[in-house]
VODRENBA-995774 format. One line per 2 residues: number of its first residue (from 1); their letters; for each residue x, y, z of N, C-alpha, C, O. Coordinates in Angstrom, 2 decimals, padded with zeros to 5 digits. Layout:
N
NUM> A> X/Y/Z/X/Y/Z/X/Y/Z/X/Y/Z; ... $
//
This chain:
78
1> MK> 007.63/002.57/-007.49/006.38/001.94/-007.21/005.28/002.57/-008.06/004.45/001.87/-008.63; 005.28/003.90/-008.15/004.26/004.58/-008.94/004.33/004.14/-010.40/003.30/003.83/-011.00 $
3> EL> 005.52/004.11/-010.97/005.66/003.71/-012.37/005.20/002.28/-012.59/004.55/001.99/-013.59; 005.52/001.39/-011.67/005.13/000.00/-011.81/003.62/-000.16/-011.70/003.01/-000.88/-012.50 $
5> LT> 003.02/000.50/-010.73/001.56/000.41/-010.58/000.83/001.02/-011.78/-000.17/000.47/-012.24; 001.31/002.14/-012.27/000.64/002.75/-013.43/000.83/001.88/-014.68/-000.04/001.87/-015.56 $
7> SY> 001.94/001.17/-014.77/002.14/000.27/-015.92/001.13/-000.88/-015.91/000.83/-001.45/-016.95; 000.61/-001.21/-014.73/-000.44/-002.23/-014.61/-001.84/-001.63/-014.77/-002.84/-002.35/-014.70 $
9> GY> -001.90/-000.32/-014.99/-003.19/000.32/-015.24/-003.85/000.94/-014.02/-005.01/001.34/-014.09; -003.15/001.01/-012.91/-003.72/001.62/-011.70/-003.50/003.13/-011.72/-002.42/003.60/-012.07 $
11> HI> -004.52/003.87/-011.34/-004.42/005.33/-011.23/-003.88/005.65/-009.84/-004.37/005.12/-008.84; -002.89/006.51/-009.76/-002.26/006.87/-008.50/-002.68/008.28/-008.12/-002.64/009.20/-008.94 $
13> SF> -003.09/008.44/-006.87/-003.49/009.74/-006.34/-002.75/009.95/-005.03/-002.58/009.01/-004.25; -002.30/011.16/-004.76/-001.56/011.46/-003.54/-002.41/012.30/-002.59/-003.11/013.22/-003.02 $
15> NS> -002.33/011.98/-001.31/-002.96/012.77/-000.25/-004.46/012.97/-000.47/-004.97/014.09/-000.32; -005.15/011.91/-000.82/-006.58/011.99/-001.05/-007.25/010.73/-000.51/-006.70/009.64/-000.61 $
17> FD> -008.44/010.90/000.06/-009.21/009.75/000.50/-010.29/009.39/-000.52/-011.15/008.55/-000.25; -010.24/010.02/-001.70/-011.18/009.72/-002.77/-010.58/008.61/-003.64/-010.33/008.80/-004.83 $
19> VN> -010.34/007.44/-003.01/-009.66/006.32/-003.65/-010.30/005.00/-003.20/-011.11/004.98/-002.27; -009.93/003.92/-003.86/-010.42/002.59/-003.49/-009.50/001.87/-002.52/-009.94/000.99/-001.77 $
21> LI> -008.22/002.23/-002.54/-007.20/001.57/-001.72/-006.14/002.60/-001.37/-005.75/003.41/-002.21; -005.68/002.57/-000.13/-004.64/003.50/000.32/-003.36/002.73/000.58/-003.40/001.64/001.15 $
23> IY> -002.23/003.29/000.17/-000.92/002.75/000.55/-000.35/003.74/001.56/000.00/004.86/001.21; -000.24/003.30/002.81/000.35/004.13/003.86/001.84/003.85/003.89/002.26/002.70/003.95 $
25> LS> 002.64/004.90/003.87/004.09/004.76/003.93/004.62/005.41/005.20/004.49/006.62/005.39; 005.20/004.60/006.07/005.80/005.10/007.31/007.25/004.67/007.35/007.57/003.53/007.02 $
27> GC> 008.11/005.57/007.74/009.53/005.24/007.80/009.94/004.46/009.03/011.04/003.91/009.08; 009.06/004.40/010.02/009.40/003.68/011.24/008.33/002.64/011.56/007.25/002.65/010.97 $
29> TS> 008.64/001.76/012.47/007.72/000.67/012.79/006.51/001.10/013.59/005.57/000.31/013.75; 006.49/002.31/014.10/005.31/002.75/014.87/004.13/003.07/013.96/003.01/003.23/014.45 $
31> NC> 004.35/003.17/012.65/003.27/003.29/011.67/002.38/004.50/011.89/001.16/004.38/011.90; 002.97/005.65/012.07/002.19/006.88/012.31/001.28/007.23/011.14/000.22/007.83/011.34 $
33> AQ> 001.66/006.88/009.91/000.86/007.25/008.74/-000.55/006.68/008.83/-001.51/007.38/008.52; -000.68/005.43/009.24/-002.01/004.83/009.35/-002.60/005.01/010.74/-003.81/005.16/010.89 $
35> KY> -001.76/004.98/011.73/-002.23/005.01/013.12/-003.18/006.17/013.39/-004.15/006.02/014.13; -002.91/007.31/012.80/-003.72/008.49/013.07/-004.76/008.77/011.99/-005.41/009.82/012.01 $
37> SK> -004.92/007.84/011.07/-005.92/007.99/010.02/-007.26/007.47/010.53/-007.30/006.44/011.21; -008.32/008.15/010.20/-009.65/007.71/010.59/-010.37/007.06/009.42/-011.59/006.88/009.45 $
39> SD> -009.63/006.71/008.39/-010.22/006.15/007.18/-010.53/004.67/007.32/-009.78/003.92/007.95; -011.65/004.25/006.74/-012.02/002.83/006.69/-011.73/002.23/005.32/-012.15/001.11/005.03 $
41> IP> -011.02/002.95/004.49/-010.68/002.49/003.15/-009.65/001.36/003.26/-008.71/001.47/004.05; -009.81/000.27/002.50/-008.81/-000.80/002.53/-007.42/-000.24/002.25/-007.27/000.76/001.55 $
43> SV> -006.40/-000.90/002.80/-005.07/-000.34/002.68/-003.98/-001.40/002.64/-004.19/-002.56/003.01; -002.82/-000.96/002.18/-001.57/-001.67/002.32/-000.72/-000.77/003.20/-000.56/000.42/002.90 $
45> VV> -000.17/-001.32/004.28/000.57/-000.50/005.23/002.04/-000.87/005.21/002.42/-002.01/005.49; 002.87/000.11/004.86/004.31/-000.06/004.84/004.87/000.71/006.03/004.72/001.93/006.10 $
47> AA> 005.50/000.01/006.94/006.09/000.63/008.13/007.50/000.09/008.28/007.70/-001.07/008.64; 008.47/000.92/007.99/009.88/000.52/007.98/010.05/-000.64/007.02/009.76/-000.50/005.83 $
49> LT> 010.52/-001.79/007.49/010.75/-002.94/006.62/009.62/-003.96/006.70/009.84/-005.16/006.51; 008.41/-003.49/006.98/007.26/-004.40/007.01/006.20/-003.93/006.02/006.04/-002.74/005.76 $
51> VD> 005.50/-004.90/005.47/004.34/-004.62/004.62/003.19/-005.41/005.24/003.22/-006.64/005.27; 002.19/-004.70/005.72/001.07/-005.32/006.44/001.58/-006.22/007.56/001.13/-007.36/007.70 $
53> TV> 002.51/-005.71/008.33/003.13/-006.33/009.51/004.04/-007.51/009.21/004.54/-008.14/010.14; 004.29/-007.84/007.95/005.19/-008.92/007.58/006.54/-008.31/007.21/006.61/-007.41/006.37 $
55> IV> 007.61/-008.78/007.83/008.94/-008.26/007.52/009.33/-008.65/006.11/009.22/-009.81/005.71; 009.80/-007.66/005.34/010.18/-007.85/003.95/011.59/-007.31/003.76/011.94/-006.26/004.30 $
57> DE> 012.41/-008.04/003.00/013.73/-007.54/002.67/013.58/-006.19/001.95/012.70/-006.03/001.11; 014.43/-005.25/002.28/014.32/-003.90/001.72/014.22/-003.91/000.19/013.48/-003.11/-000.38 $
59> SG> 014.95/-004.78/-000.46/014.94/-004.81/-001.93/013.63/-005.36/-002.48/013.36/-005.23/-003.67; 012.80/-005.98/-001.63/011.55/-006.56/-002.09/010.30/-005.80/-001.68/009.19/-006.27/-001.93 $
61> IV> 010.45/-004.65/-001.06/009.29/-003.90/-000.56/008.37/-003.48/-001.71/007.16/-003.69/-001.62; 008.90/-002.91/-002.77/008.06/-002.45/-003.88/007.31/-003.63/-004.49/006.10/-003.52/-004.74 $
63> AE> 007.99/-004.73/-004.73/007.33/-005.90/-005.31/006.21/-006.41/-004.40/005.16/-006.82/-004.89; 006.42/-006.38/-003.11/005.40/-006.84/-002.16/004.19/-005.90/-002.15/003.05/-006.36/-002.09 $
65> IV> 004.43/-004.61/-002.23/003.33/-003.65/-002.28/002.51/-003.88/-003.55/001.28/-003.96/-003.49; 003.18/-004.01/-004.68/002.48/-004.22/-005.95/001.69/-005.52/-005.90/000.56/-005.58/-006.37 $
67> KR> 002.27/-006.56/-005.33/001.58/-007.85/-005.20/000.30/-007.70/-004.38/-000.74/-008.24/-004.75; 000.38/-006.98/-003.29/-000.80/-006.80/-002.43/-001.87/-005.93/-003.10/-003.06/-006.19/-002.94 $
69> VR> -001.46/-004.92/-003.84/-002.42/-004.09/-004.58/-003.13/-004.95/-005.62/-004.36/-004.92/-005.73; -002.37/-005.70/-006.38/-002.96/-006.55/-007.42/-003.88/-007.60/-006.79/-004.96/-007.87/-007.32 $
71> NY> -003.47/-008.20/-005.68/-004.31/-009.19/-005.00/-005.63/-008.57/-004.54/-006.68/-009.20/-004.64; -005.57/-007.35/-004.04/-006.79/-006.67/-003.60/-007.78/-006.54/-004.76/-008.95/-006.89/-004.62 $
73> YE> -007.31/-006.06/-005.89/-008.20/-005.84/-007.02/-008.64/-007.17/-007.66/-009.76/-007.26/-008.16; -007.81/-008.18/-007.63/-008.22/-009.49/-008.13/-009.33/-010.07/-007.27/-010.24/-010.71/-007.79 $
75> QL> -009.27/-009.86/-005.95/-010.32/-010.35/-005.05/-011.64/-009.64/-005.33/-012.70/-010.25/-005.19; -011.58/-008.38/-005.71/-012.81/-007.65/-006.04/-013.50/-008.21/-007.28/-014.72/-008.18/-007.40 $
77> EK> -012.68/-008.72/-008.20/-013.22/-009.24/-009.46/-013.91/-010.59/-009.29/-014.70/-010.98/-010.14; -013.62/-011.29/-008.21/-014.21/-012.62/-007.99/-015.63/-012.57/-007.54/-016.25/-013.60/-007.32 $
//
């Protein structure tokens, strides 16, 4: 995912709230990564096999994350 996003020109930062968009990664459906965050920064939330609460085939998770990141930035440009 990092390589794909950087190939599109996005800067990737880890464990920082000094960003425009956060990708929360949780291994289970309870979504602990975002649940306990107090951040108001826009986000894409990956919890088990869901991306923003939509079930995604495991092989398509990275593509769905990249799609949502790109959609976020395209909406900003409008």
